[in-house]
N, C-alpha and C positions, 0 to 999 in steps of 0.2 A: 538057465536062461529065464529071464523075467519077461512076461508078456504084460504090456501095459494096455489097459482098456478102462472104461468107466467102472467096471466091476471091482477093480483094485485101487480106485481113487476115492479118497474120503474128503468131505468138506464139513467143517464144524466151526461156527463162530467166525466165518470169514477166512479160515486157514485151511490149507489143502495139503494132502500128502498122498503119494502112491505107496502101495504096499509091495514089498519085495520079499523074497524067500532066500534064506541062507541054507544051502543044502548040507554044509558041514555040521552046523549046529542045529539044523532042523527048526529054525526060528523064523517067524515072520517079523518084519521090522519096517520102520518108516522114519523119514525125516520130514519135518514141516518144511514145505517148499516156499520159496519166494521171500524169505526173511534173512536178515544178517545174522541173527542169533542162531545157535545150533540147538535144536530141540529134537530129540529122538525118542522112539518108543519101540517096544517089542513084545512079542507074546509067542508062546509055544502052541497056542490054540487059535484056530481060525475064528471060532465063535467069540473070542475075547479081544481080538486085535482092534476092532472099532472102539470098544470102550477104553482100551489103552491109549488110543489116539486122542479121544475126548479128554481123558485124564491128563495127558501130556499138554494139551492146549490149556486146560484149566490151571494146571500147575504153573505153566509159563506165565499166564496172565496174573495169577496170584503172586508169583515171584516178582514180576515187574512192579506190581502195585506196592509190595512190601519194600522194594528198593527205591520207590519214587521214580521209577524209570518208565517212560512211555513205551509200550510194547511195539515191536516192529509191525508194520502193516505190510502185507504182501502186495506186490505189484503197485508201486506208487505211481506208475504212469510214465516213468522215465527210464530209458535204458540206452546203452551205447550200441551202435551197430557198426561192425567193421566190414566194409565193402571195398571193392577195387576203386582206385582213383577215377577210372573211366566211368564206372557205374555211378559214382558220386557226382561227377560232372554232368552226365546225361540226366540224372534225376533232378539236379539243381536247375538245369536249363529248362526242363519240362515244367517244373514247379514255377519258375519265373514266367514262362509262356502262359501258364494257366492262372497267373496272378495270385498264387498261393505260396505259403512258406514251404520250405523243405519238410518241416515237421508235418504240416497238413498233407503234403504229398505222400509221405511215408505212411501216415495214419490211414489215408484213403486206400493205398495199395494193400495194406494189411487187411483192412475191412473187406475189400474186394476178394482177396485170396481166401479169407475165412468164409465169406458168403458163398463162394464157389465150391469150397470143400463141403460145406453143410448141404448145399443143393445136390452135389454129386453123391454124397452118402445117402441122402433121402431118395434120390433117383434109383440107386442100387437097391436100397431096401424095398422100394415099391416094386421094382422089377423082380426081386426075389419073391415077394409076396404073390405076385401074379403068376410067376413061372412055377412056384412050388407052393400052392395054396394050402396044402394039408400039412405043411411043415411048421412045427412050433419053434424050432431053432434053426439058424442058417449056418452055424459054425462048422458043420460037417459036409457042406457043399463044396465041391472042388472048384478051382478057378476055371477049369475047362467048362464045367456046367454053367458058371456065371457068365463067361465070355460068349456063350452061345445064346444067351437071352436076347430076343429082339429088342432094340432100343426104342423107347417111346417116352414122350414127356408125360409126367404125372403132376398134377397140381395139388397142393395141400388144400384140404377142405376146412 
């Protein structure tokens, strides 16, 4: 099982990859995310995997340059969304009522969802800090302990 968090996600020169582990070969590996071209890297050493990612990005950019090809950019800002016809209709009507395009409506909905998640994660982190002030890491705290924390709003300073 691969656990994804920001500790196994790399960013370099605008390219991103998450690191995974193959138990059979005992190898760490990654694929550059968000581009059409397939760029992979691997290492048997956790201390070398980030430099292998950097080398893969650099090799990709050098290869594209030598071929006269424009390197793929991740996340060009367009994507297809498959939703039910009813949800499509309701979103279109709401966008029309708000005098905005469906694209603007979807962008606003995504921004609101992400803003809510960031605020929720920050709220949980602040609650953990207040409930367990002598703790350096919160990964060993059970859900039962977290759910018993009194809820209170915390503002960023």
